[in-house]
Structure formats: C-alpha cells, structure tokens
C-alpha positions, 0 to 999 in steps of 0.5 A: 886554526883548530887543534884536536887531540886524538885518542893519543893526546900527544898526536894532534889534528891541525886544521887551518882556517881557510879563506875561500872565494871564487878565485881559490883559497888562502891559508896559513899552513904553518905559524911557529908561534901558533903551533908551539901554543897549540902543542904546548912546547917549543919545537924547531923544525930543521928539514922539509920533505916532499914525497909523491906516491901512486895509489896503493903505496904504503910507506912506513912504519918509519922512525929514528932512534934518539938522539935523532928521534924526529917529530913530524908535522905532516900534510897532503897537498895533492891527493889523499892518504890514510896516515898512521902514528904508533906510540913506541915510547916504552914509558908511555901509557899509550905504548903500542896504541895507534891513531889514524887520520885521512889527510887530503889536499881537500880537507887540508888537515895536518897531523902533529906526530911527536918524537917516539912514534912510528909513522906511515901512510897509505896512498888512497888516490891515484897519486898523492903528494905528501909534505912533512916537517921534521924536528931532526935531520935524517940519520940513516944510521938511526933509522928503523922500521916496523912491519906495516902488518905487525900482528900485535899492532892490528892496524886497520889499513883500508886496503884492497889487496896487498900494498906496494911497499919498498924492498927495505920495508919488506925486509924489516924484522923490527916489531913495535914491542921493542919500543924506544926510550926517550 
C-alpha cells in the first residue's frame, strides 16, 4: 500500500498493492491496522455506503456537524469520478482549501477524508459506482451541504455544461465560510 499526502496533509491518497496476472487481479482494499498506521490515528468505521451515478451527476458538497461528523474512506469500483474534499475546520491552517483526485475502477485509488471536510464528486464516466466507509452513522439532523459552485472556494470542476444535482443540493444556502468547530 502506498500512501501519499495531498496539499492538505490530513487528506491522503491510498493506492493498494495490486497483484495482476492473466486471470485478473487481487488487492487488499482495506486493512484496519495498515490504515491506522498510514493516517497516524485510530479510526473506527461504522457504516459502508454504495452509490451509483450517471455521467454529469455531481453529489455534494456534503458533511455532518459534530457530534456526528464523518470521516470517509472513498473509492470507485466501476467508472470514474472527480472527487473533492474541502477543509471546513475553522481552526485549521488549511481552512477553505480543497483537494481533488480522480478516482476510478482502473486506478483503484482511495481517498481518506477526515472529519471536518465537506465532500463531493462529479461522475466523469457513463456511470460510476462509488463506495465509502464512514466513521459516524448518517444523521439527517446534522447533515449540511455547501453549494457546489461556492465562488469563494473557486473549485475547478471539470464540467461540460451544468451538472446534474439533486433538489436538496440545488436549494442549499450554506457557504464554506460558516465552517465547523471540531
């Protein structure tokens, strides 16, 4: 397993060691001990989620408020997405900064997004299946979202036209400037 810091060191790119031959491939998609060593702290995942999206679907930027803040370990098992994490921790030296990574079934990369980040992704392929582990259960009463096109963030989504977003995301008025305290 190869772990790479992003420009926001708390967000990590995780690339598994893949064993391939004429029959196909094998890799360890998650190992609790190695994962905790890689990120330097203890983590307990409590929920696994799976979504499928069509090309041009943009989901996000979502997060949950404490005490239900979620860390996420995300990956794509079919297709390709442009994945984004935005630091919304008020006390962080990287508050308001964002990182993005292309995740695909082909590259098998994963992204660790700790608590205190808003998260979203844009589907780049005809369809994409997206898996993620979370450190806290979904809590609708603590869920928030930031506008995908918040001008203060200046996110560089690789868009062709306008994305397909949910009614809930269309109607969000939250901006990243509000931030959260962890």
